[in-house]
C-alpha positions in Angstrom: 15.2 47.9 -23.8 14.0 44.8 -26.4 13.2 41.7 -24.4 13.4 38.2 -26.2 10.9 35.5 -25.7 12.9 32.3 -25.2 11.8 29.8 -27.1 9.4 27.3 -25.3 9.9 24.1 -26.5 6.5 21.8 -27.6 5.6 18.9 -25.6 6.1 15.9 -28.3 3.3 13.7 -29.2 3.7 10.3 -28.6 4.3 9.1 -32.0 2.8 5.6 -31.9 -0.5 7.1 -30.6 -0.2 10.0 -33.1 -0.2 7.7 -36.0 -3.0 5.5 -34.6 -5.9 4.7 -36.4 -9.2 5.9 -35.2 -10.4 2.6 -33.9 -7.4 2.2 -31.7 -7.5 5.5 -30.4 -11.5 5.2 -29.3 -10.9 1.7 -27.7 -7.7 3.0 -25.9 -9.9 6.0 -24.5 -12.7 3.4 -23.5 -9.7 1.5 -22.1 -8.3 4.5 -20.0 -11.9 5.2 -18.5 -12.3 1.9 -17.5 -9.3 2.0 -15.6 -10.2 5.5 -14.2 -13.4 4.0 -12.7 -11.6 1.2 -11.3 -9.3 3.6 -9.4 -12.0 5.5 -8.5 -14.2 2.6 -7.1 -11.0 1.5 -5.1 -10.0 4.9 -3.7 -13.9 5.1 -2.9 -13.5 1.8 -0.7 -10.4 2.7 1.1 -11.8 6.3 1.7 -15.0 5.0 3.6 -12.8 2.0 5.4 -14.7 -0.9 3.5 -13.6 -3.9 1.6 -15.0 -7.3 0.9 -13.6 -10.7 0.7 -13.7 -11.7 -2.9 -13.3 -15.5 -2.5 -16.5 -15.1 -0.2 -18.6 -13.5 -2.6 -17.6 -15.8 -5.2 -18.4 -18.7 -3.5 -22.1 -17.3 -2.7 -21.7 -15.4 0.3 -23.9 -12.6 1.0 -22.0 -9.0 0.9 -22.4 -8.4 4.5 -20.9 -12.0 5.6 -18.0 -11.3 2.9 -17.3 -7.8 4.3 -14.0 -7.3 6.2 -14.3 -5.7 9.6 -11.3 -3.0 10.6 -10.5 -1.6 14.1 -11.0 1.7 15.0 -7.5 2.5 13.6 -8.4 1.2 10.0 -6.3 -2.0 10.6 -8.4 -5.1 9.1 -9.1 -7.8 11.7 -7.7 -10.4 9.5 -4.0 -9.1 9.6 -4.3 -9.0 13.2 -3.2 -13.0 13.1 -0.1 -11.8 11.7 1.6 -10.0 14.3 1.0 -9.0 17.9 -1.1 -6.2 16.9 -3.7 -5.9 19.9 -4.2 -6.2 23.5 -7.7 -6.0 25.7 -7.5 -2.1 26.0 -7.7 -2.1 22.3 -11.9 -3.4 22.5 -14.6 -1.7 23.9 -16.4 -5.3 24.6 -15.5 -8.8 25.0 -17.2 -10.2 22.2 -14.9 -7.8 19.9 -12.0 -9.1 21.4 -13.5 -12.8 21.1 -13.9 -12.0 17.4 -10.2 -11.5 16.7 -9.6 -14.6 18.9 -11.5 -16.9 16.8 -10.7 -15.3 13.8 -7.0 -16.1 14.6 -7.5 -19.6 15.3 -8.6 -19.8 19.1 -6.2 -20.0 21.9 -4.3 -22.5 20.3 -3.0 -19.5 18.2 -3.2 -16.6 20.5 -0.8 -14.4 19.2 -2.3 -11.0 20.4 -2.6 -12.9 23.9 -6.0 -12.2 24.5 -6.8 -15.3 26.3 -4.3 -15.2 29.2 -5.7 -18.1 31.4 -6.3 -20.2 27.7 -9.8 -21.0 28.2 -10.6 -20.0 24.7 -12.4 -16.9 25.9 -10.7 -13.1 25.6 -10.5 -10.3 27.6 -12.8 -11.7 30.4 -12.6 -8.6 32.0 -14.2 -6.3 29.6 -17.9 -5.8 29.6 -20.2 -8.7 27.5 -22.3 -5.6 25.6 
């Protein structure tokens, strides 16, 4: 029995790049290399749960001051101001809850209801340390 191998089509080259000059090809290699490095850096930041506020860095604040804090679930603490995300059970200590309350505008804008008696002290029943 004679087996015939089917014709496998060749993958076409992108004609624009196939006809491009060597300088253009080098430039595109450099561009793609930079793009890959940026994506790897972004992946590294996400994988390690790190992020920095670029506005604060540009204004001269230190890396530690510009670092955006996350909770144990990986949520940005700044995001907690947009919707009801937390309650006192989400925090181990009162200062952690207070930080979220302060960042979100204090007792006047307590969307998470961390300050039940409106005295600007969050989750008073939690330990201080």
